[in-house]
N, C-alpha and C positions, 0 to 999 in steps of 0.2 A: 300389612299395607304400609305401615310406617317404615319398616325395614327397606321396602322397595323405594320409597320416597327418599330415604336417607342415602341409599346406594346411588340413586340417580343424581342426587345433589352432589355427592362426592365425585362421581364421574364427571359431571359438568364442570366442577371446580378444577379438577385435574386437567381436563381438556382446555379450558379457558386459560389456565395458568401457563400452559405451554404455548398457546396461541398468542398470548400477549407478552411473551418474554421480551425483555428490553434488548434491542439490537445494538451492535457497536456503532459508535459515532465516527464517521469518516469525514474529516474536515480539511479545509485549506488545500484541496486537490489542485495541483498545477501541472499542466503539460505544456512544455515549451514548443514553439514552432521549430521545424527542422529545415535545413537547406535542401535545395534540389539534389536528388540522388541519394539522400540519406536512407539507410535501411533500418535504422534504429532511432528510438526516442526514449524518453523516460517520463514517468509520473512521480510526483512528490506529494506527500500528504501526511496527515496525522490520523492515527486510529486510537480512539478512546474506548476503553472497556468499562461500561457503567455497571457491570454485574459483580457478584461476589465470587465468581468462578473465573479461572484462567480462560481467556479467549485465544483461539488458535486461528490465524489466517493461513489457510491451506493452499489457496490458489487465487489467481485473478484471471478473468477471461474477458474477451471482447469479440463482438461479431464483425468488427471492421479491421482488426489488427491481426496479422498472420499468426503471431505467437506472443504470449504475455508471460513473463516470468518474474518471480520475486528474487532480487539480488541484494548483496551487501558488498560494499567496497571497504577494504581494510588496507592499511599501510603495513607491509611486512618488509623489513630490511630496506627501507626507503623506496619500496616499489609498491605501487597501487595494484592490489589484486582484487578481482571481483569474483564472488562465489554465488552460484545459483543456490537458493534455499528452497527446501520443500515446505517449510512452515516458519512462521514467526509467532511466538507466544506473547500475549499482552496480559500482564498481571491484573487482578481485580482493582478497579478504580484507578488505573494507571493509563498512560498514553505512550505510544511508540511513535517517534517522528521518523518519517521516510524523507531523508534530506540528501542534498548533494554530499557525496563522500561517505555515505553510510548506507542504510537500507534505501532501496528505491524499487520502483516497478519498471522493468524493461519492456518496452514496446518494440517488438522485433519483426523482421520480415515485412517491413512497410512496403506497400504497393506504390504509394505516392507520398510526397512530403506532407508533414503535418503543418497545415497553414493556419494563420491566425483566424479565429472564428469557427474553425471546424469543430464539430461536436463528436466526441469519441465516447461510445458506450463502454463502460467498465463494470464488471460484476465481481465483487469481492466475496469469495467463498470462505465462510468462517464456521467455527464450531457452534456458533449461535444462529446460523442461518446465512442466507445470501443477501447482500446489499447491492442493488443495481443503481448506478449513477450515470448521468450523461455529463461529460466534462468538456467544456469549451477550451480549445487551445488558446493560450495566452496571446495577446496582441504583439508582444515582444518577449525576448528572453528575460525571465525573471531572475535577478541575481540575489544571492543571500544578503540580508541586511547587515550581517556581521563583517562584510567586506572581503570574504574569501573569494579568490579567483576560481575560475573553472579549471578542471583538471584535463589533461590530454589523455585519451584512452586508446591510442593506436587504432585498431580496427573498429573500435566502438567510439570513435572520436566525437560522434554527434549525440551520444546518449546522455552525457552529463554536462550540458551546456550552461548550467547554473540553475538555481531554484529559488523559489520564494523562501522566506524564513519560516520553515514548517514548525519551528519551535513556538511560534505564536499561536498557542493553543487556546481554546476556550475553557479548558478544564485545568485545575490548579496543579496537577501532578504530572505535567508533560515533561518528558525527558527523552534524550536520545538513548535508546536501549542498546548499549554496545557490549554489556557484559554477558558472558556465557555464549554457548553455541546453540543457535536456534534452528539448526538445519540437520536433516538426515542425509543430505547430499552435499558433498564438497566438490563442486565443479569449478575449482579455482583456475583462473587464468590471469597471467600478468599483463600489465599495460605499461 
């Protein structure tokens, strides 16, 4: 009888441990309004991994946006190139900033402009589970606090219209995660 009680207790602890795993903290999410006719927008944010394991962001989805992709902008030979990423890893107890000119979430195939006050549902699919948020579109274009200007992106000219300073994290180890290749797909295109 004691063996059965011990086994049940161990099973309960195992199940509850998985059920109460700490989820990633997705903070400072900003979506800027877009002009009439825009087919793309962008979301900027911070992801903090509170666990002892590497967190992998594998996808972002929305029920109201045609297509959502993880992208990274890099400067190569004085040309801004944007790559679609299949994943972004966040080290234990670290943050990754999705900011203007670096990682960002592309909101594509917009059916209508993103207007101030619109609420956009976003679900972040991670190795630790899904995090669903409702994000209100900013009242005006949020520019970085460091004074950087917006970049022109040719056919994607409306997707990087500025962002809030996503480096303003609530956790101490926030950094722009630019070292290493965090993608399995290199869908580079020049701007």
